[in-house]
Structures are given as structure tokens and as C-alpha cells.
KEGU-280589 format. One line per field, with one value per residue (C-alpha): residue number from 1; residue in one letter; x negated, y negated, z negated. Coordinates in pm, whole numbers. Layout:
N
num: NUM,...
residuo: a,...
xx: X,...
yy: Y,...
zz: Z,...
***
This chain:
470
num: 1,2,3,4,5,6,7,8,9,10,11,12,13,14,15,16,17,18,19,20,21,22,23,24,25,26,27,28,29,30,31,32,33,34,35,36,37,38,39,40,41,42,43,44,45,46,47,48,49,50,51,52,53,54,55,56,57,58,59,60,61,62,63,64,65,66,67,68,69,70,71,72,73,74,75,76,77,78,79,80,81,82,83,84,85,86,87,88,89,90,91,92,93,94,95,96,97,98,99,100,101,102,103,104,105,106,107,108,109,110,111,112,113,114,115,116,117,118,119,120,121,122,123,124,125,126,127,128,129,130,131,132,133,134,135,136,137,138,139,140,141,142,143,144,145,146,147,148,149,150,151,152,153,154,155,156,157,158,159,160,161,162,163,164,165,166,167,168,169,170,171,172,173,174,175,176,177,178,179,180,181,182,183,184,185,186,187,188,189,190,191,192,193,194,195,196,197,198,199,200,201,202,203,204,205,206,207,208,209,210,211,212,213,214,215,216,217,218,219,220,221,222,223,224,225,226,227,228,229,230,231,232,233,234,235,236,237,238,239,240,241,242,243,244,245,246,247,248,249,250,251,252,253,254,255,256,257,258,259,260,261,262,263,264,265,266,267,268,269,270,271,272,273,274,275,276,277,278,279,280,281,282,283,284,285,286,287,288,289,290,291,292,293,294,295,296,297,298,299,300,301,302,303,304,305,306,307,308,309,310,311,312,313,314,315,316,317,318,319,320,321,322,323,324,325,326,327,328,329,330,331,332,333,334,335,336,337,338,339,340,341,342,343,344,345,346,347,348,349,350,351,352,353,354,355,356,357,358,359,360,361,362,363,364,365,366,367,368,369,370,371,372,373,374,375,376,377,378,379,380,381,382,383,384,385,386,387,388,389,390,391,392,393,394,395,396,397,398,399,400,401,402,403,404,405,406,407,408,409,410,411,412,413,414,415,416,417,418,419,420,421,422,423,424,425,426,427,428,429,430,431,432,433,434,435,436,437,438,439,440,441,442,443,444,445,446,447,448,449,450,451,452,453,454,455,456,457,458,459,460,461,462,463,464,465,466,467,468,469,470
residuo: m,d,d,a,a,d,t,i,d,e,l,g,p,a,v,r,r,e,p,d,a,g,a,l,g,m,a,y,q,v,v,i,g,a,d,g,s,r,r,w,t,f,v,g,q,r,c,l,g,l,n,g,v,s,a,e,e,a,m,q,n,p,m,l,l,y,e,m,i,l,p,e,h,r,e,a,f,v,a,a,e,s,e,a,i,a,a,g,k,p,f,d,i,e,v,a,m,r,r,a,d,g,e,v,r,w,h,r,i,a,s,m,p,r,p,l,p,d,g,s,t,a,w,d,g,l,q,i,d,v,t,e,r,r,r,i,a,g,e,l,a,e,q,r,r,r,l,e,v,a,v,e,a,t,g,l,g,f,w,e,w,d,p,h,g,e,l,v,i,w,s,e,r,n,k,a,l,f,g,l,p,a,d,a,e,m,t,i,s,r,y,m,e,l,l,h,p,e,d,l,p,n,v,r,e,v,y,e,n,a,v,a,h,g,g,g,d,f,s,v,e,h,r,v,e,l,p,d,g,e,t,r,w,i,l,t,h,g,r,v,i,t,d,g,d,g,a,k,l,v,v,g,t,s,l,d,v,t,g,r,k,a,a,e,e,r,r,a,l,l,m,g,e,l,a,h,r,a,k,n,g,i,a,v,i,m,a,i,v,q,q,s,a,r,s,s,q,t,v,e,d,l,e,s,l,l,m,a,r,l,q,s,m,a,i,a,q,d,l,v,t,g,s,g,g,r,p,v,p,l,g,e,v,v,k,q,t,l,s,p,f,g,l,a,r,i,e,m,s,d,e,f,e,d,v,f,v,i,g,d,i,a,v,g,l,g,l,l,l,h,e,m,a,t,n,a,v,k,y,g,a,l,s,n,r,t,g,k,v,k,i,v,r,a,d,t,q,p,g,m,i,v,m,h,w,c,e,s,e,g,p,e,v,k,p,g,p,r,k,g,f,g,t,r,v,l,e,s,a,m,r,t,q,g,g,k,v,d,f,a,f,e,p,r,g,f,e,a,r,v,e,f,p,s,a,d,p,n,n,p,l,g,r,t,r,r,p,e,t,p
xx: 9823,9680,9508,9823,9854,9465,9469,9720,9566,9272,9412,9534,9573,9413,9652,9769,9482,9486,9455,9749,9522,9338,9619,9746,10123,10258,10117,10379,10429,10767,10766,11046,11087,11120,11486,11541,11527,11304,11143,10943,10565,10451,10530,10258,10258,10272,10685,10740,10562,10691,11079,11145,11141,10917,10747,10956,11289,11194,11050,11371,11675,11534,11792,11738,11470,11670,11978,11770,11770,12018,12303,12245,11931,12018,12101,11823,11605,11756,11730,11319,11299,11497,11334,10941,11035,11171,10875,10602,10468,10390,10686,10682,10933,11004,11353,11441,11518,11697,11502,11700,11672,11860,11590,11580,11228,11080,10835,10696,10727,10485,10371,10208,10347,10069,10219,10180,10053,10407,10578,10661,10525,10424,10457,10173,10260,10272,10531,10399,10610,10565,10782,10518,10380,10720,10836,10488,10581,10904,10810,10567,10800,11059,10752,10689,11010,11070,10820,10883,11206,11081,10800,11042,11343,11014,11064,10718,10637,10425,10221,9973,9748,9462,9240,9118,9548,9781,10053,10099,10351,10548,10859,11170,11161,10802,11024,11327,11070,10918,11302,11297,11561,11472,11421,11190,10906,10550,10221,9906,9996,10388,10249,10016,10297,10468,10183,10232,9918,9785,9771,9589,9236,9274,9416,9158,8876,8938,9005,8701,8527,8616,8524,8188,8153,8163,8596,8748,9038,9206,9450,9533,9881,10020,10363,10553,10803,11073,11279,11565,11332,11307,10942,10848,10537,10414,10135,9985,9718,9519,9266,9018,8900,8641,8336,8018,8165,8292,8724,8907,9232,9412,9726,9858,10146,10345,10516,10780,10645,10870,11017,10705,10541,10862,10816,10474,10519,10779,10590,10312,10553,10688,10362,10271,10615,10560,10131,10300,10534,10321,10066,10368,10463,10103,10103,10450,10329,9985,10196,10413,10150,9966,10308,10373,10023,10058,10415,10343,10199,10175,10074,10456,10574,10371,10502,10913,10873,10657,10926,11208,11092,10947,11316,11451,11208,11283,11670,11605,11373,11633,11837,11579,11492,11855,11878,11603,11461,11722,11851,12107,12356,12296,12592,12435,12133,12276,12552,12283,12011,12220,12510,12236,12365,12747,12925,13210,13052,12926,13063,12971,13076,13262,13056,12791,12957,12870,12453,12189,11826,11536,11367,11096,11308,11566,11289,11154,11556,11596,11302,11426,11781,11702,11458,11703,11924,11720,11613,11981,12059,11738,11826,12060,12415,12474,12286,12653,12964,13138,12831,12901,12700,12847,12651,12759,12667,12549,12487,12209,12044,12110,11988,11903,12071,12102,12277,12281,12264,12450,12430,12751,12920,12544,12313,12073,11767,11455,11194,10880,10536,10454,10560,10797,10748,11044,10840,10530,10781,10937,10548,10432,10703,10863,10661,10536,10926,11012,11160,11169,11293,11372,11478,11712,11697,12073,12203,12507,12248,12042,12036,11813,11862,11730,11686,11564,11598,11937,11847,12044,12185,12196,11806,11668,11289,11520,11368,11427,11669,11474,11608,11634,11406,11571
yy: 5041,4908,5075,5272,5441,5477,5658,5862,5997,6085,6288,6538,6851,6732,6521,6726,6694,6452,6154,6071,5860,5655,5499,5306,5532,5887,6111,6342,6581,6709,6950,6988,7300,7304,7395,7003,7215,7029,7084,6905,7112,6869,6543,6383,6337,5938,6026,5959,5629,5499,5667,5798,6158,6353,6527,6902,6758,6601,6881,7114,6860,6720,6502,6309,6043,6000,5890,5647,5429,5141,5243,4937,5038,5387,5338,5170,5400,5689,5498,5471,5801,5950,5785,5858,6261,6240,5981,6200,5892,5720,5642,5301,5152,4910,4976,4889,5137,5178,5432,5689,5465,5184,4933,4817,4838,4796,5096,5080,5476,5537,5859,6054,6371,6671,6971,7270,7624,7708,7498,7229,6933,6809,6438,6339,6044,5751,5587,5238,5041,4682,4480,4237,4158,4118,3853,3683,3625,3568,3215,3158,3166,2954,2747,2661,2646,2350,2201,2218,2074,1830,1704,1749,1494,1262,1360,1578,1889,2204,2352,2655,2750,3068,2952,3272,3329,3222,3234,2877,2876,2572,2521,2409,2044,2055,2221,1984,1697,1847,1900,2266,2497,2660,3027,2894,3085,2860,2964,2683,2689,2581,2327,2158,2167,1959,1688,1385,1456,1125,1220,1624,1516,1287,1543,1782,1559,1443,1839,1947,1668,1795,2148,2011,1807,2139,2119,1872,1620,1522,1285,1113,965,1124,1145,1478,1525,1673,1924,1716,1424,1244,1078,1076,903,1154,1142,1461,1477,1794,2022,2215,2501,2678,2989,3081,3191,2824,2745,2990,2838,2493,2319,2018,1766,1610,1288,1102,751,642,382,189,290,84,-216,-256,-316,-530,-737,-712,-878,-1094,-1236,-1286,-1419,-1723,-1735,-1766,-2062,-2256,-2279,-2379,-2622,-2771,-2813,-3009,-3276,-3315,-3355,-3611,-3811,-3792,-3968,-4187,-4345,-4388,-4565,-4809,-5115,-5194,-4963,-5061,-4895,-4590,-4553,-4615,-4366,-4091,-4112,-4104,-3792,-3643,-3675,-3468,-3192,-3232,-3147,-2887,-2689,-2767,-2543,-2265,-2230,-2292,-1945,-1766,-1723,-1580,-1778,-2052,-2175,-2409,-2560,-2689,-2835,-3043,-3189,-3250,-3389,-3642,-3704,-4047,-4210,-4116,-3825,-4101,-4089,-3766,-3433,-3103,-2786,-2536,-2318,-2321,-2222,-1849,-1954,-1894,-1973,-1849,-2163,-2277,-2308,-2502,-2746,-2805,-2845,-3126,-3295,-3317,-3404,-3693,-3820,-3785,-3944,-4239,-4325,-4341,-4622,-4809,-4770,-4549,-4460,-4540,-4906,-5054,-5004,-4814,-4508,-4170,-3856,-3488,-3163,-2883,-2494,-2379,-2079,-1863,-1500,-1328,-1338,-1720,-2043,-2350,-2688,-2962,-3309,-3597,-3963,-4158,-4486,-4671,-4925,-4769,-4595,-4548,-4274,-4425,-4327,-4069,-3739,-3816,-3686,-3488,-3257,-3274,-3112,-2871,-2767,-2722,-2568,-2371,-2299,-1933,-1851,-1897,-2266,-2524,-2894,-3069,-3478,-3603,-3964,-3977,-4290,-4197,-4138,-3937,-3595,-3265,-2932,-2790,-2368,-2153,-1818,-1759,-1468,-1237,-1314,-983,-929,-1065,-1183,-1350,-1157,-1388,-1156,-1183,-1173,-803,-720,-717
zz: -6484,-6826,-7183,-7229,-6880,-6911,-7221,-7130,-6813,-7045,-7234,-6971,-7163,-7443,-7552,-7841,-8031,-8363,-8437,-8170,-7907,-8140,-8306,-7992,-8078,-8076,-7834,-7689,-7371,-7205,-6946,-6705,-6479,-6131,-6209,-6392,-6720,-6987,-7339,-7591,-7595,-7809,-8053,-8234,-8613,-8607,-8468,-8860,-8875,-8563,-8585,-8911,-8823,-8784,-8528,-8629,-8605,-8265,-8134,-8222,-8129,-7775,-7759,-8101,-7999,-7691,-7876,-8088,-7753,-7792,-7605,-7346,-7289,-7197,-6825,-6761,-6927,-6748,-6431,-6452,-6528,-6255,-6040,-6175,-6155,-5823,-5688,-5924,-6039,-6303,-6581,-6775,-6992,-7276,-7477,-7812,-8014,-8413,-8626,-8898,-9148,-8873,-8818,-8446,-8269,-7974,-7833,-7473,-7361,-7062,-6924,-6642,-6449,-6378,-6232,-6339,-6180,-6198,-6055,-6263,-6450,-6769,-6847,-7067,-7286,-7564,-7749,-7916,-8128,-7940,-8156,-8278,-7963,-7875,-8074,-8005,-7715,-7720,-7976,-7723,-7477,-7678,-7805,-7396,-7289,-7583,-7474,-7133,-7194,-7363,-7123,-6819,-7035,-6951,-6532,-6582,-6352,-6463,-6188,-6251,-5988,-5970,-5683,-5609,-5467,-5262,-5529,-5745,-6089,-6054,-6340,-6184,-6262,-6003,-5807,-5771,-5730,-5416,-5306,-5369,-5546,-5844,-5732,-5433,-5467,-5396,-5228,-5165,-4823,-4870,-5123,-4804,-4562,-4809,-4821,-4601,-4338,-4404,-4773,-4740,-4651,-4965,-5190,-5091,-5189,-5535,-5588,-5447,-5684,-5933,-5853,-5758,-6088,-6296,-6328,-6514,-6511,-6184,-6088,-5754,-5552,-5222,-5065,-4980,-4689,-4847,-4650,-4566,-4422,-4777,-4852,-5213,-5380,-5631,-5944,-5982,-6334,-6323,-6449,-6311,-6533,-6440,-6561,-6424,-6066,-6021,-5981,-6251,-6323,-6224,-6419,-6457,-6395,-6132,-6219,-5956,-5885,-5558,-5760,-5905,-5530,-5413,-5660,-5635,-5239,-5280,-5533,-5297,-5026,-5213,-5293,-4983,-4930,-5168,-5057,-4717,-4830,-5039,-4679,-4459,-4769,-4755,-4439,-4420,-4697,-4462,-4181,-4382,-4488,-4197,-3964,-4213,-4256,-3875,-3905,-4166,-4240,-4588,-4868,-4952,-4656,-4705,-5014,-4928,-4628,-4833,-5097,-4886,-4695,-4924,-5143,-4853,-4883,-5220,-5161,-4946,-5227,-5433,-5250,-5218,-5534,-5635,-5452,-5605,-5271,-5088,-4766,-4815,-4605,-4346,-4420,-4737,-4617,-4393,-4624,-4883,-4643,-4457,-4800,-4880,-4470,-4549,-4411,-4310,-3907,-3917,-3820,-3859,-3701,-3866,-3677,-3936,-4257,-4246,-4170,-4336,-4349,-4513,-4718,-4471,-4225,-4477,-4593,-4192,-4137,-4376,-4310,-3907,-4054,-4244,-3993,-3714,-3938,-4035,-3715,-3625,-3908,-3781,-3383,-3324,-3332,-3733,-3651,-3566,-3692,-3375,-3356,-3448,-3463,-3415,-3498,-3289,-3252,-2901,-2805,-2784,-2782,-3059,-3402,-3310,-3398,-3181,-3379,-3105,-3226,-3046,-3121,-2949,-2874,-3037,-2875,-2586,-2721,-2561,-2619,-2829,-2687,-2909,-3042,-3340,-3712,-3613,-3361,-3594,-3833,-3634,-3530,-3888,-4061,-3779,-3544,-3724,-3771,-3377,-3455,-3199,-3071,-2736,-2772,-2457,-2482,-2289,-2199,-2382,-2694,-2857,-2877,-2966,-2928,-3225,-3188,-3523,-3645,-3856,-4196,-4349,-4698,-4770,-4745,-5115,-4982,-4697,-4420,-4096,-3815,-3503,-3118,-2994,-2742,-2396
***
């Protein structure tokens, strides 16, 4: 009970004394007999100021004050009164009443039971005008509602917690952020259960640091596990309000930052991909320069060879750039690379039309195809008028592609004494991606078996589809 009930309890038999309860309101006393009869035994003089009728009029007509209660509030009043009488417990309710002059005011009516020797019960009570308090409370509630609506439009949820208890107060938006219904009852234990286990120690540490430093603001990002299994990232801003005994109140906001965290992860992944591709590109260029220098007799030969090989690399890189970094069609890589050699005697299987590769593989394949075509023009099937080249697809394990380069009807080709440029390209550009190449110098013509991972064209990062583990 609050101050009004305490005052009633103190009045007891002296309830008739003036002034009425120290100007708290109108003191009154009703006696209810053992047979259920009731009579006013006292109505304070403040009755006129509160209700517009005198105390004498109220004493003469026991129903006068009751009939002032608005009809829509009478049922609740009767129910509360009946329950209090049956249980012999304090009665306390707020109702709207229409004064004798027609003005509607809100009143709080509270009384305490006191058994009498004859078996009846005296109810000593107070009637207090709470209209102004309710008006202020209503205005504050409306201001808070407007503030919550305005702030929640930005995605923020409100919360409040008394560190000395379990119960926490969450706005509907805050509950929605954690996947909870609007009517869910929240406790600090339930909140801890929703936190991702790996983030819970950090959240505790951030809060405890704020308390240890005498209160103040704190901020922490953490994951929450929603009831449906979804994981979200929440940015929590809080303020610890302290007094002499430590933390007194903690208030704050919650904001869903899952989208931002996902964007940050994608950005970090893309930066890693770019760094990886740049490193591979430098390694390929170094291999080109090194191998070209070994096979060149003059500066002019080196220049010509370097330009041809770098041009083939540039063609493949243009395809990668044009795709925005996404996987590129293998068929386009083959056609663009081999076009300078004339496609009349180069036949490619249609089975490559639906094959995609990531940028590193495309650049490496472009260099390898250029090198094999150059050798075919100099020494192999394309060095005479009858030779031809077939590029077919062979079977292999899931997630991998095999491209088979077959030369026929050309002069006899003999293997060189050293590892060729194509092998070096594959080692530098494709090794980390799972690619490999095998050469065969058959009597009917040169052959190469090139194996590499395919890529998912719908993946913006161009992630390679790795072979499934048996």
C-alpha cells in the first residue's frame, strides 16, 4: 500500500477528526453489518469541494456518491468492492465520477477494513482527486509513445533493467528484434539465454566495466539466437545509473546490425579475394618473364614473346573484368584466346558451353591455350595445311572439369628437355585452385589433359565448387 492507505491505517477510529486526512482528500467511514446492510457513519467536509455536494447530503442519501460514478466504471467498482468485503482486505480503485455541476473528475477511493465488536466491519477510507495526476501521466505516456514510435521507426528497440531484480522492461520493437512476441515476459535470465554463447562473456565484461567505473555509457555488438534458429547481430547501447550502493538502473537501446555485419564480412572476403588474385597475377607475370627470357636469343625475341604472352593474359583478364569479378564462361576464354590463330582448324566441343571458371583459372587457361596454340603453329598440327586441333571434355570427379587438347595430322612432335611454359603457368596460377596439367607426345600428335575446378556462375564471389569428399 502507498501513502493514502498508510494514512487510512493511521486514522483508525479517529477518522472523524478534521481536517480530512491532512488535506489528502475526503475522509469517510462506512459500516457494513453482518447481514450485509451498510450505512455512512462519517463523510468529511471536503465532500463539497470534491463532489459538488455537501457531506450532509451524502450522509442522507447513501447512493448519492455511488451514482456519481460513470456507468462504464460501476461494474469494476462493484466487483472490486465485493472482493474486498468477502476477503476482508483493503479496497483501492480509481474511477471517473461526474460532479453535481456536470464536470467529470478522476478519483481514487481506498479504504481499510476494521472489525467491530458487534460483528460488523467499519471501512475507514479516503476519496482523493487524481485527475491532474492522471492527466500528467497520460501526457507523459503519450509523449513516450510518440518518442518510441519516432525512434523505433529508425529500427531501435528500448529496454530497461533494475539490476536488483530479474524483470526487464522491453519495448515491442526490442522483443521483435529478438524474435519474441509482443506479450512475451522478459527476465534477465531469458535475455542471457538468447545471447550467443561465444558473445556472452564479452557482454558481461563490457557491462561490469561500466559498473566498475562508476556507471556511464557502454556499447557492445553481439549475436543473438532467435527461437526459430536464426542468428542476428545486435548493437546494444546502454547507460548504467548508479547511486551510493552501486548500479541502480540500466537503460538502453538495441539495433539490428545483421545487414551491416554481413556487408563487412563480404567486403573483407572480397578484399581477401582481390589480394589473392593480385598475388597470383604477379606470380604469373614473373613466370612469364622468367620463361620468356630463357627461350629468347635476342632482346627483340624477348619483347615479341613477352608481348604475345601478356596479350593473351590481358584477353583473359578483360573477360574477368567484364564479368565484374564473377565466374566467366570457359567457352569465351577459349574463343577469345585462340581467335588470333584462326579457328578454322580448331574444333571445340559444345560440352564447354555451360562451364564457368573463376578469374585465376581463366587467366591461367588463357596463357596455357595461347602457349599450346603457339607451339602448334611452330611445331605441331597447325604448322602444315592438314593438321587440326580438337578440344573435348573428358569425364572426371564432380566439381572438376577436364579439357583435353588433341592435335592430329601434323608432323611428329618430340618432347623438349625442360619443363614447358604451360606447366609453369599451371603451377603458379592454378596450383592453389586445384588445377593440374599432363602432357603427352603421342605419335599421332601432341596432347594435353588439363584439369581444373568449375565455378558457380550465381556466386558473386566466384567461389570454386570443390570436389565432394568421398
